[in-house]
C-alpha positions as CSV (number, residue, x, y, z in Angstrom):
1,M,-29.2,39.4,-27.3
2,K,-28.6,40.5,-23.9
3,K,-31.9,37.7,-23.4
4,N,-30.0,34.5,-25.3
5,I,-26.6,35.2,-23.2
6,F,-28.6,35.5,-20.0
7,I,-30.7,32.4,-21.4
8,A,-27.1,30.0,-22.5
9,F,-25.6,31.3,-19.5
10,F,-29.1,29.7,-16.9
11,I,-28.4,26.9,-19.2
12,C,-24.5,26.3,-18.4
13,F,-25.0,27.1,-14.9
14,V,-28.0,24.3,-14.5
15,V,-26.2,21.6,-16.1
16,S,-23.1,22.3,-14.0
17,A,-24.5,22.6,-11.1
18,C,-26.2,18.7,-12.0
19,G,-23.2,17.9,-12.3
20,V,-21.4,18.9,-9.2
21,L,-25.3,17.6,-7.8
22,N,-24.4,14.4,-9.4
23,Q,-20.9,13.9,-7.7
24,G,-22.0,14.7,-4.4
25,K,-24.8,12.3,-4.3
26,A,-22.9,9.3,-6.1
27,L,-20.4,10.3,-2.8
28,M,-22.2,9.5,-0.4
29,N,-22.1,5.8,-2.3
30,C,-18.2,5.9,-2.1
31,E,-16.1,3.6,0.9
32,F,-14.1,5.1,2.5
33,K,-10.4,3.3,3.1
34,L,-7.4,3.9,5.5
35,A,-5.0,2.6,2.8
36,S,-1.5,3.3,4.8
37,I,0.5,5.3,6.5
38,G,3.9,6.2,5.3
39,N,6.4,9.2,5.1
40,I,6.9,8.9,8.9
41,S,9.5,10.8,10.8
42,A,10.8,12.0,14.1
43,A,12.4,14.9,15.3
44,G,12.8,15.3,11.6
45,I,15.0,12.0,11.2
46,S,13.2,9.3,8.7
47,L,11.7,6.0,10.4
48,Q,10.5,4.4,7.3
49,N,10.6,0.7,8.4
50,I,12.7,1.4,11.8
51,T,11.4,-1.6,14.1
52,N,13.9,-0.3,17.3
53,L,16.6,1.9,17.9
54,S,19.1,0.2,17.2
55,S,18.5,0.0,13.5
56,L,19.3,4.3,13.7
57,N,22.6,5.1,12.7
58,I,25.1,6.9,15.4
59,M,24.3,10.2,14.5
60,D,20.1,9.9,14.1
61,A,19.5,8.1,17.6
62,A,21.4,10.9,18.9
63,K,19.0,13.4,17.7
64,I,16.3,11.2,18.5
65,A,18.0,11.1,22.1
66,A,18.5,15.3,22.3
67,A,14.8,15.7,20.6
68,F,13.4,13.6,23.8
69,S,15.3,15.8,25.9
70,Q,13.6,18.7,24.5
71,N,9.8,19.7,26.1
72,T,7.9,18.9,22.6
73,F,8.3,15.4,20.3
74,P,7.4,16.5,16.8
75,M,6.0,13.5,14.6
76,R,5.1,13.5,10.8
77,L,3.3,11.2,8.9
78,T,1.2,10.9,5.8
79,A,-2.1,8.8,5.9
80,N,-3.5,8.1,2.1
81,I,-7.1,7.3,2.5
82,D,-8.8,5.2,-0.5
83,V,-12.1,6.7,-2.3
84,K,-13.4,3.9,-4.3
85,N,-16.4,4.9,-6.0
86,P,-18.8,1.5,-7.3
87,N,-21.5,4.5,-8.6
88,P,-22.0,4.7,-12.1
89,E,-21.7,8.3,-11.9
90,K,-18.5,10.4,-11.2
91,A,-18.1,11.2,-7.5
92,G,-16.5,14.7,-7.0
93,L,-15.6,16.0,-3.2
94,T,-13.9,19.8,-2.7
95,R,-13.1,19.3,0.9
96,M,-12.0,16.7,4.0
97,D,-12.5,17.3,7.8
98,W,-10.5,14.9,9.4
99,I,-10.0,13.6,13.3
100,L,-6.6,11.5,14.2
101,V,-8.0,8.6,17.0
102,I,-4.9,7.5,18.8
103,D,-6.0,4.9,21.7
104,N,-9.6,6.1,21.5
105,M,-8.9,9.3,22.3
106,E,-9.4,12.3,19.5
107,V,-6.0,13.8,19.6
108,L,-5.7,16.3,16.9
109,N,-7.7,17.8,14.0
110,G,-7.5,19.4,11.0
111,N,-9.1,19.9,7.0
112,V,-7.6,19.2,4.0
113,D,-9.1,21.6,0.8
114,Q,-8.7,19.7,-2.3
115,K,-10.6,19.1,-4.7
116,V,-11.1,14.7,-5.7
117,E,-13.1,13.3,-8.4
118,V,-13.1,9.4,-8.8
119,E,-13.7,7.9,-11.5
120,P,-17.2,6.0,-11.6
121,N,-18.2,2.0,-12.1
122,G,-14.8,0.6,-9.3
123,G,-12.7,3.8,-10.0
124,T,-10.1,4.8,-7.0
125,S,-8.0,8.2,-5.9
126,S,-5.9,8.6,-3.1
127,I,-6.0,11.6,-0.8
128,P,-2.6,12.2,1.0
129,L,-3.3,13.6,4.2
130,S,-0.4,15.1,6.4
131,V,-0.3,15.1,10.2
132,E,1.9,16.7,12.4
133,M,1.4,15.9,16.0
134,D,3.5,16.2,19.3
135,L,4.3,12.4,20.9
136,K,4.9,14.0,23.8
137,K,1.9,16.1,24.3
138,I,-0.6,13.1,22.8
139,F,0.9,10.9,25.6
140,A,1.7,13.6,28.6
141,G,3.0,11.3,31.2
142,K,4.0,8.2,29.3
143,S,7.8,7.0,29.3
144,Q,10.0,7.7,26.5
145,A,10.1,3.8,25.5
146,T,5.9,3.9,25.5
147,I,6.8,6.7,23.1
148,M,9.5,5.8,21.0
149,D,7.7,2.2,20.7
150,F,4.6,3.9,19.9
151,G,7.2,5.7,16.9
152,L,8.6,2.9,15.8
153,G,5.4,0.6,16.2
154,L,3.7,2.7,13.2
155,A,7.2,3.2,11.1
156,G,8.1,-0.7,11.5
157,N,4.0,-1.5,10.1
158,N,3.8,-3.1,13.5
159,P,-0.5,-4.5,13.9
160,E,-1.2,-4.2,17.6
161,T,0.2,-0.5,16.6
162,N,-1.9,0.2,13.8
163,K,-5.1,-0.6,15.9
164,R,-4.3,2.4,18.2
165,I,-4.7,5.0,16.0
166,A,-7.2,5.5,13.2
167,L,-9.3,8.3,11.9
168,K,-12.6,10.1,11.1
169,I,-13.7,12.4,8.0
170,K,-16.3,14.0,7.0
171,P,-15.8,14.9,3.1
172,Y,-18.1,18.1,1.9
173,F,-18.8,18.9,-1.5
174,N,-19.5,22.4,-3.5
175,I,-23.0,23.5,-5.1
176,A,-23.0,27.0,-6.1
177,G,-20.6,27.8,-3.1
178,A,-22.1,25.8,-0.4
179,M,-20.3,23.5,0.9
180,I,-22.9,20.9,1.7
181,P,-21.1,18.0,4.2
182,Y,-21.6,14.1,4.3
183,P,-23.8,13.2,7.3
184,G,-21.8,12.4,10.4
185,Y,-18.3,11.1,10.3
186,I,-16.9,7.7,8.9
187,S,-14.6,5.6,11.2
188,L,-11.2,4.7,9.1
189,S,-8.8,2.1,10.7
190,R,-6.0,-0.3,9.7
């Protein structure tokens, strides 16, 4: 009886591991794209579709001005990464390391521990990446106008500002508790 249970358990383990291995193999051929940047806020003020300071109401403009008088100027955004699977098998990842690049300089890094499965034959999944940064540290020594131009350029979807920001990502998949990394980083820009 114990032998039959062990054999059944072993077969389930092998079948499960093969499925995960196939998902990891399919991941190697997936296409990654920085689809959009949204939910942009600075100093707690939403900047979605704000293209210049005169678009802000008086209270929000005052909060932005007050934030600039501090030693930090926090910005938050969500980078949405699309993963397209051209393979006939489902693709999957369990973790993703990321590096934020601004003006060709790596300024921030982190990871997302989120299981994502992408359906086969052109299926697409989106991975939202929440990023928090201090623009005063990133643009140390730069003017208030330079910092605001960057933030408002992202929020207003300015093509010139969009060219200044990129991501490097490294997906992982899990086989029997071992994290297997994608070979190298994938560069994504808009």
